[in-house]
ZAMARGU-4260 file (C-alpha; in steps of 0.2 Angstrom, whole numbers, plus 5000, padded with zeros to 4 digits):
<rodrens>
0) 4753/4842/5094 | 4754/4840/5075 | 4756/4859/5075 | 4771/4861/5088 | 4780/4848/5077
5) 4777/4861/5063 | 4784/4875/5073 | 4799/4866/5078 | 4803/4860/5059 | 4799/4878/5053
10) 4811/4884/5068 | 4822/4873/5061 | 4823/4876/5044 | 4827/4894/5051 | 4839/4893/5061
15) 4848/4881/5049 | 4844/4894/5033 | 4852/4909/5045 | 4869/4899/5050 | 4869/4894/5030
20) 4868/4912/5024 | 4876/4922/5040 | 4893/4920/5033 | 4889/4924/5016 | 4879/4940/5023
25) 4897/4944/5033 | 4906/4942/5018 | 4895/4956/5011 | 4898/4967/5026 | 4916/4964/5027
30) 4918/4970/5007 | 4909/4988/5012 | 4920/4989/5026 | 4935/5002/5030 | 4951/4996/5034
35) 4950/5000/5053 | 4933/4992/5053 | 4938/4976/5051 | 4948/4970/5062 | 4937/4978/5077
40) 4932/4971/5092 | 4918/4968/5097 | 4913/4963/5078 | 4901/4975/5070 | 4885/4974/5058
45) 4888/4991/5052 | 4901/5000/5041 | 4905/5021/5040 | 4904/5018/5023 | 4887/5024/5023
50) 4891/5038/5035 | 4886/5058/5025 | 4903/5063/5033 | 4919/5058/5041 | 4934/5067/5054
55) 4949/5060/5047 | 4964/5059/5057 | 4979/5066/5051 | 4998/5070/5060 | 5009/5086/5052
60) 5024/5086/5044 | 5036/5096/5031 | 5045/5090/5016 | 5036/5080/5001 | 5026/5063/4999
65) 5029/5054/4982 | 5020/5040/4977 | 5028/5039/4960 | 5033/5021/4955 | 5043/5013/4944
70) 5057/5026/4942 | 5075/5021/4945 | 5086/5026/4962 | 5094/5041/4950 | 5076/5046/4946
75) 5070/5047/4961 | 5084/5056/4970 | 5083/5069/4957 | 5064/5070/4953 | 5061/5071/4973
80) 5072/5085/4969 | 5062/5096/4960 | 5047/5096/4969 | 5043/5109/4982 | 5042/5108/4997
85) 5025/5108/5008 | 5016/5104/5023 | 5010/5086/5023 | 4994/5080/5033 | 4999/5060/5036
90) 4980/5053/5037 | 4982/5042/5053 | 4965/5033/5048 | 4954/5024/5036 | 4959/5034/5021
95) 4947/5043/5005 | 4945/5047/4989 | 4931/5059/4988 | 4919/5073/4997 | 4922/5090/5002
100) 4940/5093/5012 | 4939/5106/5026 | 4955/5108/5033 | 4956/5119/5048 | 4966/5133/5044
105) 4956/5149/5052 | 4967/5156/5066 | 4980/5143/5062 | 4995/5156/5067 | 5011/5158/5060
110) 5028/5168/5052 | 5032/5173/5035 | 5050/5170/5040 | 5060/5173/5056 | 5074/5186/5056
115) 5093/5181/5053 | 5098/5191/5067 | 5086/5187/5080 | 5088/5169/5076 | 5106/5170/5080
120) 5103/5181/5096 | 5089/5167/5102 | 5106/5155/5099 | 5120/5162/5107 | 5107/5160/5122
125) 5104/5142/5122 | 5115/5128/5124 | 5113/5115/5112 | 5112/5097/5117 | 5125/5083/5112
130) 5113/5071/5105 | 5105/5085/5093 | 5114/5091/5079 | 5105/5102/5067 | 5109/5113/5054
135) 5110/5130/5062 | 5112/5144/5048 | 5095/5143/5041 | 5079/5145/5055 | 5066/5137/5047
140) 5077/5122/5042 | 5084/5121/5061 | 5068/5121/5067 | 5060/5104/5054 | 5075/5097/5062
145) 5069/5101/5079 | 5054/5096/5076 | 5057/5079/5069 | 5070/5077/5083 | 5062/5078/5097
150) 5044/5077/5090 | 5040/5069/5071 | 5052/5058/5066 | 5052/5037/5063 | 5059/5038/5079
155) 5057/5053/5090 | 5066/5059/5108 | 5048/5060/5117 | 5040/5043/5109 | 5033/5041/5126
160) 5035/5022/5129 | 5055/5025/5125 | 5056/5042/5135 | 5048/5036/5150 | 5055/5020/5151
165) 5075/5028/5148 | 5070/5040/5160 | 5067/5029/5175 | 5079/5018/5169 | 5089/5034/5174
170) 5084/5038/5189 | 5087/5018/5193 | 5105/5020/5185 | 5107/5035/5198 | 5098/5025/5213
175) 5112/5011/5211 | 5127/5023/5209 | 5122/5031/5227 | 5122/5015/5232 | 5139/5008/5227
180) 5145/5025/5234 | 5137/5022/5249 | 5143/5007/5253 | 5163/5010/5244 | 5166/5027/5243
185) 5159/5037/5255 | 5175/5034/5268 | 5185/5040/5256 | 5179/5057/5262 | 5192/5062/5278
190) 5179/5077/5283 | 5166/5070/5296 | 5156/5083/5292 | 5156/5083/5273 | 5153/5066/5276
195) 5137/5068/5285 | 5131/5080/5275 | 5133/5072/5260 | 5126/5056/5266 | 5112/5068/5271
200) 5110/5072/5252 | 5110/5054/5246 | 5097/5048/5255 | 5087/5064/5253 | 5092/5059/5231
205) 5086/5042/5234 | 5069/5048/5243 | 5068/5060/5227 | 5070/5046/5212 | 5057/5036/5220
210) 5045/5048/5219 | 5051/5057/5202 | 5048/5039/5197 | 5028/5038/5203 | 5026/5054/5195
215) 5036/5051/5178 | 5028/5035/5177 | 5007/5040/5176 | 5014/5048/5160 | 5018/5031/5153
220) 5001/5028/5146 | 4993/5043/5134 | 4981/5045/5120 | 4995/5046/5110 | 5010/5039/5105
225) 5023/5056/5109 | 5022/5067/5122 | 5009/5082/5123 | 5019/5098/5125 | 5008/5100/5142
230) 5014/5086/5147 | 5033/5087/5143 | 5032/5104/5152 | 5024/5096/5168 | 5041/5082/5168
235) 5050/5099/5166 | 5043/5104/5182 | 5043/5088/5190 | 5062/5086/5189 | 5065/5104/5192
240) 5057/5102/5212 | 5071/5090/5214 | 5090/5095/5216 | 5101/5080/5211 | 5117/5087/5210
245) 5126/5090/5224 | 5133/5110/5227 | 5148/5104/5239 | 5165/5098/5235 | 5172/5082/5240
250) 5182/5064/5235 | 5167/5058/5227 | 5155/5071/5221 | 5164/5075/5203 | 5158/5057/5201
255) 5143/5058/5208 | 5140/5075/5199 | 5146/5067/5183 | 5132/5052/5186 | 5120/5063/5187
260) 5123/5073/5171 | 5124/5058/5160 | 5109/5051/5166 | 5096/5062/5172 | 5105/5078/5166
265) 5101/5075/5149 | 5084/5070/5147 | 5083/5090/5158 | 5094/5098/5145 | 5085/5088/5129
270) 5069/5096/5138 | 5076/5112/5143 | 5083/5117/5123 | 5067/5108/5116 | 5055/5121/5127
275) 5066/5136/5125 | 5065/5133/5105 | 5045/5129/5108 | 5044/5143/5115 | 5054/5156/5104
280) 5048/5146/5090 | 5029/5153/5096 | 5036/5169/5097 | 5041/5172/5083 | 5024/5167/5075
285) 5014/5184/5071 | 5005/5181/5056 | 4985/5174/5059 | 4978/5163/5045 | 4960/5169/5040
290) 4950/5156/5034 | 4950/5136/5032 | 4956/5126/5017 | 4941/5119/5007 | 4944/5107/4993
295) 4935/5096/4982 | 4944/5083/4971 | 4945/5088/4949 | 4934/5077/4937 | 4944/5067/4925
300) 4942/5081/4911 | 4950/5095/4923 | 4963/5082/4926 | 4966/5084/4908 | 4963/5102/4904
305) 4976/5106/4921 | 4990/5093/4912 | 4987/5099/4897 | 4989/5119/4901 | 5004/5114/4913
310) 5016/5108/4900 | 5013/5123/4886 | 5033/5125/4887 | 5038/5106/4880 | 5046/5104/4867
315) 5037/5088/4864 | 5019/5097/4867 | 5011/5091/4852 | 5015/5072/4856 | 5013/5077/4874
320) 4994/5085/4871 | 4990/5069/4860 | 4994/5055/4870 | 4987/5065/4886 | 4969/5064/4873
325) 4969/5046/4866 | 4978/5036/4883 | 4971/5035/4899 | 4980/5046/4912 | 4988/5031/4921
330) 4998/5028/4908 | 5002/5042/4901 | 5018/5048/4909 | 5024/5030/4902 | 5017/5032/4884
335) 5027/5048/4885 | 5044/5040/4890 | 5042/5024/4876 | 5037/5037/4863 | 5050/5048/4865
340) 5062/5034/4867 | 5056/5026/4851 | 5061/5045/4843 | 5077/5046/4847 | 5080/5026/4843
345) 5074/5030/4824 | 5081/5046/4823 | 5096/5040/4827 | 5099/5022/4821 | 5105/5015/4838
350) 5099/4999/4847 | 5085/5001/4863 | 5101/4993/4873 | 5110/5006/4871 | 5098/5021/4873
355) 5095/5009/4892 | 5111/5011/4895 | 5114/5031/4888 | 5099/5035/4899 | 5109/5030/4916
360) 5125/5036/4913 | 5118/5053/4906 | 5107/5056/4922 | 5121/5051/4933 | 5129/5071/4926
365) 5111/5078/4926 | 5111/5074/4945 | 5127/5079/4948 | 5125/5094/4939 | 5110/5099/4953
370) 5122/5094/4966 | 5133/5105/4960 | 5120/5118/4957 | 5119/5120/4938 | 5105/5123/4929
375) 5107/5106/4915 | 5092/5112/4903 | 5100/5128/4901 | 5118/5123/4897 | 5111/5108/4885
380) 5101/5120/4878 | 5116/5127/4869 | 5126/5110/4867 | 5132/5095/4874 | 5149/5101/4876
385) 5143/5119/4885 | 5137/5106/4897 | 5152/5096/4899 | 5165/5110/4900 | 5153/5118/4913
390) 5153/5103/4924 | 5168/5101/4923 | 5174/5118/4930 | 5164/5115/4946 | 5165/5096/4949
395) 5185/5095/4947 | 5188/5077/4952 | 5174/5068/4955 | 5176/5049/4954 | 5159/5047/4950
400) 5159/5060/4934 | 5177/5051/4929 | 5167/5033/4930 | 5152/5039/4921 | 5162/5051/4907
405) 5174/5036/4902 | 5158/5028/4898 | 5150/5042/4888 | 5166/5043/4877 | 5169/5024/4872
410) 5149/5026/4867 | 5155/5042/4858 | 5167/5032/4849 | 5155/5019/4840 | 5139/5032/4840
415) 5138/5044/4824 | 5132/5060/4829 | 5137/5054/4846 | 5137/5072/4853 | 5119/5075/4848
420) 5112/5057/4852 | 5121/5065/4871 | 5111/5080/4870 | 5093/5073/4865 | 5093/5061/4877
425) 5098/5071/4891 | 5085/5083/4886 | 5073/5069/4886 | 5077/5065/4902 | 5076/5081/4911
430) 5060/5083/4902 | 5052/5068/4909 | 5057/5071/4924 | 5048/5086/4926 | 5032/5080/4917
435) 5033/5067/4933 | 5034/5082/4945 | 5019/5091/4935 | 5009/5074/4934 | 5010/5072/4953
440) 5005/5089/4953 | 4993/5087/4944 | 4984/5067/4944 | 4981/5071/4963 | 4975/5089/4961
445) 4959/5095/4970 | 4952/5110/4966 | 4956/5125/4983 | 4936/5134/4983 | 4943/5143/4997
450) 4959/5145/5007 | 4971/5157/5014 | 4981/5169/5002 | 4997/5159/5002 | 4989/5144/4997
455) 4995/5136/4981 | 4987/5122/4981 | 4980/5105/4987 | 4985/5089/4982 | 4978/5072/4992
460) 4987/5056/4988 | 4979/5041/4987 | 4968/5048/5002 | 4983/5044/5015 | 4992/5060/5013
465) 4988/5078/5011 | 5002/5091/5004 | 4999/5108/5005 | 5010/5117/4993 | 5011/5137/5001
470) 5017/5151/4992 | 5031/5164/5002 | 5027/5151/5021 | 5037/5138/5025 | 5027/5122/5032
475) 5037/5121/5045 | 5027/5134/5055 | 5008/5127/5053 | 5016/5109/5062 | 5011/5114/5081
480) 4996/5120/5076 | 4987/5105/5082 | 4977/5103/5066 | 4974/5083/5072 | 4959/5079/5060
485) 4950/5085/5044 | 4934/5085/5041 | 4926/5077/5024 | 4909/5081/5020 | 4902/5066/5005
490) 4887/5069/4991 | 4872/5057/4990 | 4885/5051/4975 | 4899/5051/4983 | 4889/5040/4998
495) 4888/5028/4983 | 4907/5027/4977 | 4912/5027/4995 | 4900/5009/5000 | 4909/5001/4982
500) 4927/5010/4985 | 4931/4991/4991 | 4926/4985/4975 | 4935/4996/4964 | 4953/4998/4974
505) 4951/4978/4976 | 4948/4974/4957 | 4961/4987/4953 | 4975/4979/4965 | 4976/4964/4951
510) 4974/4963/4933 | 4957/4954/4938 | 4951/4958/4921 | 4964/4945/4915 | 4961/4934/4930
515) 4941/4934/4923 | 4945/4931/4906 | 4955/4917/4910 | 4941/4909/4924 | 4929/4911/4910
520) 4938/4901/4895 | 4946/4889/4905 | 4926/4884/4917 | 4916/4885/4897 | 4930/4874/4887
525) 4934/4861/4901 | 4916/4860/4906 | 4911/4860/4886 | 4925/4845/4882 | 4922/4837/4900
530) 4901/4835/4894 | 4906/4827/4875 | 4918/4813/4881 | 4907/4809/4900 | 4892/4808/4886
535) 4900/4797/4875 | 4910/4787/4889 | 4892/4784/4897 | 4882/4780/4882 | 4896/4767/4880
540) 4893/4758/4897 | 4874/4760/4896 | 4870/4755/4880 | 4884/4745/4872 | 4890/4729/4872
545) 4909/4725/4871 | 4922/4711/4882 | 4924/4717/4901 | 4914/4733/4901 | 4907/4728/4919
550) 4925/4726/4924 | 4932/4742/4912 | 4917/4752/4922 | 4925/4744/4941 | 4940/4752/4937
555) 4934/4769/4934 | 4924/4767/4948 | 4939/4763/4958 | 4948/4779/4955 | 4936/4791/4962
560) 4945/4780/4979 | 4962/4790/4976 | 4964/4806/4983 | 4966/4820/4971 | 4981/4826/4980
565) 4989/4808/4978 | 4988/4813/4958 | 4997/4832/4960 | 5016/4826/4956 | 5014/4816/4945
570) 5004/4824/4935 | 5017/4840/4938 | 5029/4830/4931 | 5018/4827/4914 | 5014/4841/4910
575) 5034/4848/4915 | 5039/4836/4901 | 5025/4840/4887 | 5031/4856/4892 | 5019/4864/4896
580) 5022/4873/4912 | 5012/4889/4912 | 5002/4886/4895 | 4983/4883/4896 | 4985/4866/4892
585) 4989/4863/4907 | 4974/4870/4915 | 4963/4863/4903 | 4967/4845/4897 | 4969/4833/4913
590) 4950/4839/4918 | 4942/4835/4905 | 4937/4819/4910 | 4926/4815/4926 | 4924/4799/4933
595) 4910/4804/4943 | 4901/4813/4927 | 4904/4797/4917 | 4895/4788/4932 | 4881/4801/4932
600) 4875/4800/4915 | 4878/4784/4914 | 4867/4779/4928 | 4853/4791/4920 | 4854/4784/4903
605) 4851/4768/4910 | 4833/4774/4916 | 4827/4777/4896 | 4819/4765/4889 | 4825/4753/4875
610) 4808/4754/4866 | 4816/4768/4862 | 4833/4762/4855 | 4824/4746/4847 | 4813/4759/4836
615) 4827/4769/4833 | 4838/4753/4825 | 4822/4749/4817 | 4824/4767/4809 | 4840/4764/4805
620) 4847/4776/4817 | 4868/4772/4821 | 4874/4775/4838 | 4884/4790/4836 | 4864/4797/4832
625) 4851/4789/4842 | 4864/4794/4856 | 4865/4817/4853 | 4845/4816/4844 | 4837/4803/4859
630) 4849/4803/4874 | 4856/4816/4874 | 4841/4830/4875 | 4831/4817/4887 | 4842/4819/4898
635) 4845/4837/4898 | 4842/4837/4919 | 4856/4826/4921 | 4868/4835/4909 | 4865/4852/4916
640) 4868/4846/4933 | 4887/4841/4927 | 4894/4855/4916 | 4887/4866/4932 | 4897/4856/4945
645) 4912/4856/4934 | 4909/4874/4929 | 4908/4879/4947 | 4923/4867/4951 | 4934/4872/4936
650) 4929/4893/4942 | 4934/4886/4963 | 4950/4878/4958 | 4966/4882/4967 | 4979/4872/4970
655) 4985/4863/4952 | 4982/4882/4946 | 4994/4889/4957 | 5005/4875/4955 | 5007/4875/4935
660) 5006/4895/4933 | 5022/4908/4935 | 5013/4923/4928 | 4997/4932/4929 | 4995/4929/4910
665) 4986/4911/4915 | 4982/4912/4933 | 4963/4912/4939 | 4953/4922/4949 | 4954/4909/4963
670) 4972/4913/4964 | 4972/4933/4963 | 4963/4932/4979 | 4977/4928/4985 | 4983/4946/4983
675) 4978/4951/4997 | 4987/4940/5008 | 5006/4942/5013 | 5016/4941/5026 | 5011/4955/5037
680) 4992/4952/5037 | 4977/4951/5026 | 4968/4964/5019 | 4949/4954/5024 | 4938/4970/5016
685) 4946/4971/4999 | 4947/4952/5001 | 4928/4951/5006 | 4924/4963/4989 | 4936/4951/4979
690) 4928/4934/4987 | 4910/4944/4982 | 4914/4949/4963 | 4922/4933/4961 | 4909/4920/4967
695) 4895/4930/4959 | 4891/4924/4941 | 4894/4905/4947 | 4880/4912/4959 | 4868/4918/4947
700) 4869/4902/4934 | 4866/4892/4948 | 4852/4902/4953 | 4843/4899/4936 | 4850/4880/4932
705) 4844/4876/4950 | 4827/4869/4944 | 4839/4857/4931 | 4851/4855/4944 | 4837/4847/4958
710) 4827/4835/4945 | 4847/4829/4940 | 4853/4826/4956 | 4832/4820/4962 | 4829/4808/4946
715) 4846/4800/4943 | 4846/4780/4941 | 4827/4778/4943 | 4820/4769/4933
</rodrens>
């Protein structure tokens, strides 16, 4: 029986340990998971972060995706306008940041360009739907617009749910029209034979509508959001199988046929147009890629050297090389912009505010010039007057140009050597635009190991977009090649980095270095001050005699009954009156006194034998010396316990810190964790990673101090 009791106790201990440890273990596991694994059901204790390879789902599209931040609208438009158009593979999966990337290009069919004459002949043979409006002067632009409108755009025509529901709705609308004609319009037909024929035709159409609805409804569910080409062909066959247009003529047939054209006819017209364009598009693709694209990430040194090589022609090349070599790569553009601005301010003795206004105004002129096909760089290299003369002769009357020019003329009256200043600022703006484009193509560049001859470069942007820069081949010819996945293979070193990628991403998502410093500083200072104050107060309540000591101590203990939330408002008002909002004072001063700590120390101090105090008095010791040389050393466990409780409490403080701080400069780790939550959802994998490295110091401190913690709690108050 005794053994059975022991077994039950051990079993309960094991169950309790598992229950206690499971949430922490789940937090650790979640911190390693990929984004798609966080909300998967049923939840799993495993993650693909440890995998040596991964197939990543992608969606091909044309155009350029930019991730540059901190640009004004004008700068962004100019920056995008100067970029090379490439084939984008948008990652519809968990992002990846390293590994050997293989893009399945071998056997892919493409064209080096459509013949303008053949393209014109093709357009003459088809009917362009009224719903579709595109430029037909350029074949590649036309094809791109077709794919964007029908398949790859933000709201494509062939989006599965919208298209199927719309088509079924059109069929039902046609059925309602037939019912109305049968009820109110059929009697308008005077020819009895025609009337009978038309009635029979409408009855057949109603039956056919139900058959078509049943067949089309099957395509409402599918693996892809957008209908595949095979499904579009199948729907076209279904609609073509039944004749909804009445070939005869009577008093109501025209109204009926107009309804058909405006309902089912519109869908059939768009389907027929897309199918014909797709067939012609496939027909002109007479080239075939000879190999897959294989790329690997560049090292930091390779990116630095590549950036230096690409800025050889910059007028400020020496300055830029110095910045690249002595500054973090992610800060190169901002540092360069700051340095060239400082140089203009110093050289021409103008204010920073004036420079900011001039950059905006001259940026407007540069973009107007670009919109009108002018080479601003070449014109400004000659002189500012040459640039303005060419611009005025090209744009004529332009409201935006006139407003900008008048503001610059006003500045010219106040600034000495204004034209030289304007020219320098404009050339700096152009140089900065060029640097931004080169920088993006460098910082995201991967080294191409093998690829077809027309592939110029491969950019992997934050693991969310793969951009393939092409030469002499338009990217639209690869949109239809069925590239749905790319393969990424990881080395053992890559796997290790993948496992801890969430920790790196979480650390970089907010200024956690600053948060860590603030948390350690505030927790350490409040802990030291509280221990000093609590030790003195506890000594007074335990070893000193003064009137009202018991009553005063009872009042102290009574304050423990007041909920902390009740004190938030008066404390906040007090801190505001002192002007301490968003300062360390607000985070430290209100929390340097703890009644619980005073109570805990007092109980332990009272357990110290009074003979020690008498002996100290005989030796001439004062209260101050007796406290710090005898009482405190003998009370090490309880002091460490109080310090640990205060340190952990200060480390985990959230609400007060959130209330009294407005900027990251003074915020702590707990407040920083809210960076991963927003109105649209929570990034649980990053949140768990941040939570893990946030609580790790506290766990380590507890492991080293646990014996003092146990002794301090267990022996407090014992004589």
